[in-house]
C-alpha positions in Angstrom: 19.4 -16.1 -11.7 19.0 -13.8 -8.7 16.8 -15.0 -5.9 16.4 -13.9 -2.2 15.2 -10.8 -0.1 16.6 -7.3 -0.4 16.1 -4.9 2.4 15.6 -1.1 2.0 15.6 1.6 4.5 13.5 4.7 4.4 15.0 7.1 6.7 12.2 9.7 6.2 9.9 7.3 7.4 12.2 5.3 9.5 10.9 2.1 8.1 12.3 -1.1 6.5 11.0 -3.2 3.7 11.7 -6.6 2.4 11.6 -6.9 -1.2 11.5 -10.8 -2.3 13.5 -11.0 -6.0 13.3 -14.0 -8.2 14.9 -14.1 -11.6 15.5 -10.3 -11.4 11.8 -9.7 -10.8 10.0 -8.3 -7.6 7.7 -10.9 -6.1 6.6 -9.4 -3.0 7.1 -6.0 -0.8 6.5 -6.4 2.8 7.3 -4.7 6.0 10.4 -5.7 7.9 11.8 -4.9 11.1 14.2 -2.1 11.4 17.1 -4.4 12.5 16.5 -6.4 8.9 17.9 -2.9 7.6 20.5 -2.7 10.4 19.0 0.1 12.1 18.0 0.7 15.7 14.2 0.5 16.6 12.4 3.7 16.9 9.3 5.1 14.8 9.7 2.1 12.5 9.9 -0.4 15.0 7.7 -3.7 14.6 5.0 -2.3 16.6 4.7 0.7 14.1 4.9 -1.3 11.1 2.3 -3.1 8.8 2.9 -6.6 10.1 0.0 -8.3 8.4 -2.4 -7.8 5.6 -5.7 -8.6 4.3 -6.7 -8.8 0.4 -10.2 -7.4 -0.7 -11.2 -7.3 -4.3 -12.8 -3.9 -5.4 -16.2 -4.3 -7.5 -17.9 -1.5 -9.2 -21.7 -1.6 -9.3 -22.9 -1.8 -13.0 -22.6 1.3 -14.8 -20.5 2.8 -12.1 -16.8 3.8 -12.4 -16.1 4.3 -8.5 -16.6 2.7 -5.1 -16.4 3.4 -1.7 -15.3 1.2 1.0 -14.8 1.4 4.8 -12.3 -0.3 7.1 -11.0 -0.1 10.6 -7.2 -1.3 10.8 -5.4 -2.3 14.2 -2.0 -0.7 14.9 0.6 -1.9 12.6 -1.8 -3.7 10.3 -2.6 -3.1 6.6 -5.3 -4.1 4.0 -5.0 -4.5 0.3 -7.5 -3.4 -2.3 -7.2 -5.3 -5.6 -8.9 -3.6 -8.7 -8.7 -4.5 -12.4 -7.7 -1.4 -14.6 -6.1 -1.2 -18.1 -3.2 0.7 -19.5 -4.5 4.6 -20.3 -7.3 4.6 -17.8 -7.1 7.1 -15.1 -7.2 6.0 -11.5 -8.4 8.1 -8.8 -7.7 7.1 -4.9 -8.7 9.0 -1.8 -8.3 7.6 1.8 -10.2 9.6 4.3 -9.3 9.0 8.0 -9.2 11.0 11.1 -6.2 9.4 12.5 -3.0 11.0 11.1 -1.2 7.7 10.9 -3.0 6.3 8.1 -0.9 5.8 4.8 -1.4 4.3 1.5 0.6 3.1 -1.4 -0.4 1.9 -4.9 1.2 -1.0 -6.8 1.3 -1.7 -10.5 0.5 -5.3 -11.8 4.2 -6.0 -12.1 4.4 -5.2 -8.3 6.4 -2.0 -8.8 5.3 1.2 -7.2 3.0 3.3 -8.8 2.8 5.6 -5.9 5.2 5.2 -2.8 3.6 5.8 0.8 1.3 8.8 0.8 -0.2 10.3 3.8 -4.0 9.8 3.8 -4.3 13.6 3.5 -3.5 13.8 0.0 -5.4 12.0 -2.9 -4.1 10.3 -6.0 -5.0 11.0 -9.6 -3.0 9.6 -12.5 -3.1 7.7 -15.5 -2.2 4.1 -15.6 0.5 2.7 -17.8 0.0 -1.1 -17.1 -3.1 -3.5 -17.5 -4.0 -5.9 -14.7 -4.7 -5.9 -11.0 -3.5 -2.7 -9.3 -3.3 -2.9 -5.5 -4.0 0.1 -3.2 -2.5 -0.9 0.1 -3.8 1.2 3.3 -1.5 1.1 6.3 -2.0 2.0 10.0 1.5 3.2 11.3 -0.3 4.5 14.7 -0.6 3.2 18.0 -4.4 2.8 18.1 -7.1 1.3 16.0 -7.9 3.7 13.0 -11.1 3.8 10.9 -11.1 5.0 7.3 -13.1 5.3 4.0 -11.2 4.7 0.8 -12.7 5.9 -2.5 -11.9 4.5 -5.9 -12.6 5.7 -9.4 -11.6 4.5 -12.8 -12.2 6.2 -16.0 
């Protein structure tokens, strides 16, 4: 049995993540400090990382295949949106933000990455290959509060 937290450093983003593993499967992925990855503080320092997160279930109106939500994130915070979808369906995600420090990432139901961190300037369209709750996490990596809209579509 393999248990514990593994730390991974992304040099391009200068960010560290901790991945909790149990019995060879990913359990959680969370932001960590640069020192956890044996790095000096910089852009990825704790003041710029997603240090806490809130979860929200995405519901589509009856007869609709999409939803639009709005939010505001303080610096270093993130919000996770959970939406249920099936293998073979197509997912569309667009995050619209005025601030350039808003990013998002998408996790499969097994907690693997469907999409690694992406700038809010790019939308995602793709076919899903797992059934269950997919998680879209919106992250404020800036130094100021940031407002955004996120649009979800499944067909």
